[in-house]
C-alpha positions in Angstrom: 169.0 10.1 61.4 171.6 8.5 63.6 175.0 10.0 63.0 178.5 8.6 63.6 180.0 9.9 66.8 183.7 10.9 66.6 186.0 9.2 69.0 188.9 10.5 71.1 191.9 11.0 68.9 190.0 12.7 66.1 191.4 16.2 65.9 188.0 17.7 65.2 187.1 17.0 68.9 189.9 19.3 70.0 188.7 22.5 68.2 186.8 25.4 69.7 183.4 25.4 68.0 181.9 28.5 66.2 178.8 30.3 67.5 175.5 29.6 65.9 174.4 32.7 64.0 171.0 31.8 62.7 168.2 30.1 64.6 165.1 28.1 63.6 166.5 27.3 60.2 165.5 24.0 58.6 169.2 22.9 58.7 169.6 23.7 62.4 166.3 21.9 63.3 167.4 18.9 61.2 170.8 18.8 63.0 169.1 18.9 66.4 166.8 16.1 65.4 169.8 14.0 64.3 171.5 14.8 67.6 168.4 13.6 69.5 168.2 10.4 67.5 171.9 9.7 67.9 171.8 10.4 71.7 168.8 8.2 72.2 170.2 5.4 70.1 173.4 5.3 72.2 171.6 5.9 75.6 173.5 9.1 76.1 172.8 11.8 78.7 173.9 14.5 76.2 175.6 15.2 72.9 177.5 18.1 71.6 177.5 19.1 67.9 181.3 18.7 67.6 180.9 15.0 68.6 179.2 14.4 65.2 181.6 16.5 63.3 179.6 19.7 63.3 181.7 22.7 64.4 178.9 24.7 66.2 178.3 25.8 69.8 175.3 23.5 70.3 174.6 20.9 72.9 171.6 18.8 73.8 171.0 16.9 77.0 168.3 15.5 79.2 166.5 12.5 80.6 166.7 10.5 83.7 168.4 7.2 84.7 169.6 5.1 81.8 171.7 2.0 81.3 174.8 4.3 81.2 173.8 6.4 84.2 171.6 4.2 86.4 171.8 6.5 89.5 171.2 9.8 87.6 168.6 12.3 88.7 166.3 13.7 86.1 167.7 16.4 83.8 165.4 18.7 81.7 165.4 17.9 78.0 167.3 20.9 76.7 168.7 22.4 73.5 171.4 24.9 74.5 173.0 27.1 71.9 176.0 29.5 72.4 176.1 28.7 76.1 177.8 30.7 78.8 178.5 28.9 82.2 179.4 30.4 85.5 180.0 28.6 88.8 177.8 29.7 91.7 180.3 28.5 94.2 183.9 27.1 94.1 182.7 23.8 95.6 183.4 20.8 93.5 182.2 17.2 93.6 183.7 14.2 92.0 181.7 11.7 89.9 182.1 9.0 87.4 181.8 10.1 83.8 181.7 8.4 80.5 181.4 9.8 77.0 180.1 8.7 73.7 183.4 9.9 72.2 185.4 7.8 74.7 183.5 4.5 74.5 184.1 1.8 77.1 186.0 4.1 79.6 185.0 5.9 82.8 186.8 8.4 84.9 186.3 10.2 88.2 185.9 13.9 87.3 185.6 16.9 89.6 182.9 19.4 88.5 181.3 22.5 90.1 178.4 21.5 92.2 176.3 24.5 91.3 176.3 26.7 88.3 174.3 29.1 86.2 174.0 28.7 82.5 172.6 30.8 79.8 172.2 30.7 76.0 169.5 30.1 73.5 167.1 27.4 72.4 166.6 26.3 68.8 164.2 29.2 68.1 166.6 31.8 69.5 164.7 32.3 72.7 166.9 33.1 75.7 167.5 30.2 78.2 168.6 31.1 81.7 169.0 28.4 84.4 170.6 27.3 87.5 171.8 23.7 87.9 173.1 21.4 90.6 174.1 17.8 90.9 173.9 15.5 87.9 172.3 18.3 85.8 175.3 20.6 86.5 177.7 17.8 85.7 176.0 17.1 82.3 176.0 20.8 81.3 179.7 21.1 82.1 180.6 17.9 80.3 178.7 18.8 77.1 179.8 22.4 77.1 183.5 21.3 77.5 183.1 19.7 74.0 182.5 23.1 72.5 186.0 24.2 73.7 187.8 21.0 72.6 187.9 19.5 76.1 187.2 15.8 76.7 186.5 14.5 80.2 189.8 12.5 80.5 191.6 15.9 80.3 189.8 16.8 83.6 190.7 13.5 85.4 193.1 14.3 88.3 193.6 10.8 89.7 194.3 8.2 87.0 193.9 5.3 89.4 190.2 6.2 89.0 190.2 6.1 85.1 189.8 2.9 83.1 187.6 0.5 81.2 184.1 0.3 82.6 184.0 -3.5 82.6 187.3 -3.6 84.6 186.3 -0.8 87.1 182.9 -2.2 87.6 183.1 -6.0 87.0 179.7 -6.6 88.5 178.1 -4.0 86.3 177.1 -1.8 89.2 178.4 1.8 89.1 177.4 4.0 92.0 177.9 7.7 92.4 180.5 7.4 95.1 182.5 4.4 94.0 
């Protein structure tokens, strides 16, 4: 089922989400399917449970290039529950980000270039990965939602934040614009 995505300004997006305590329940599996349906319907690269009003530490992400991220590299289809992130270096790289909760806008956001993330899948099996590039960016963006952080809060230069159709009038968004 496609769910309504909360938009920036809704106070529920600013809360710290609660840990998932039970795995593989019918309710959890149905929630994950709804998140997948919603993300696919909106051409998203990821979705966090708080974005659909569910206060749990659960994110999904994955896929390759899409209309919203035409230059994206492939990211493994992932369900990540109760994540823990750690940078593997202090190096950061800027990149254009958008968000289903901030429709129509883009911002240039610095993110760690390389990180380690761990957590659990929907069955409660441990997940332990290393990520770089777009994969690392997506993980950081989605996990920020679990702590009430939206990407505009990470923008450092507001001359590189605005409406997508104004920033990219020809419709072409490249990684280093």
